[in-house]
N, C-alpha and C positions, 0 to 999 in steps of 0.2 A: 698314391703310388710312390711318392717321395718317402713317406714313412716306411713303406714296405721295403724299399731299397736300402735305407739307412739304418734300420733296426733289425734285430734278431739274427745277427751273424753267428754262425757256428763254424766249427772246424771243417765239417764236410761241405758246407755252403761255400766257404772261402776256397777250399780245395777244388771244387767244381769250377768256380770262376777262374782261378789261376790256371788250371789245366786246360780249360777251354780257350783262354787267351794264348797260352803256350802253343796249343794245336793250331790256332789261327796264324800265329807268327811263323811257325815252322812250315805251314802250308804255303804261305806267301813266299818265304825264303826259298823253298824248293820248287816253287811254281807249280804246285799240285793244287789247283784251284778247287777241286772237289772237296778237299780237306777242310775248307772254310765252313762248309755246312755242319759237319759234326762238331767242329770247334765252336761255332756260333751257338749251336744248341746247348752244349755243356756250359758255355759262358753265360748264356741267358738263364739257364737253370740256376746257376749260382747267384747271379746279379739280381734277378727278379724273384728269387725264392719260390719257384714252382716245381712241381714234380715230386712224387714220393721217393724217387731214386736218390734225391738229395737228403732224404730224411727229414724234410721240413714241409709237410703238407699244408698248403694255405687253407685257412678256414677250419682247420681241425678235423677234416673229414676222415683222416687216417688214425686219429687218436682214439683209442678204446679205453673207456673208464674201467678200472679194475672192479671186479665184483666185490661187494661188501663181505667181510669175513663172517660167516654164519657160525656163531658159537652155541646157538640153541640146538639141543638134540631132541628130536621128537621120536617117539617110539613108532616104528613102522609096523603095521599090522598086515600080515600075509594071509591070503585065503587060498586054501588048497583046492585045486580043481581036479576032479576025477574023470 
């Protein structure tokens, strides 16, 4: 867990963490306590690096490998159906 928090920081992950903390601070200052929930969610997404919304899927489940470039050309045979 410590490694997950301290490594792999990207711009979007830092943005989520900072905006979540900002929302929490603003909610407390305005005494709008319900705002702590979305702020906490966004801050946790950034800090703990979860959720594909942050662009950083844990475990690589959202990463798709590109298909290998097929340079071989095979002749396709068509059969006419009457």
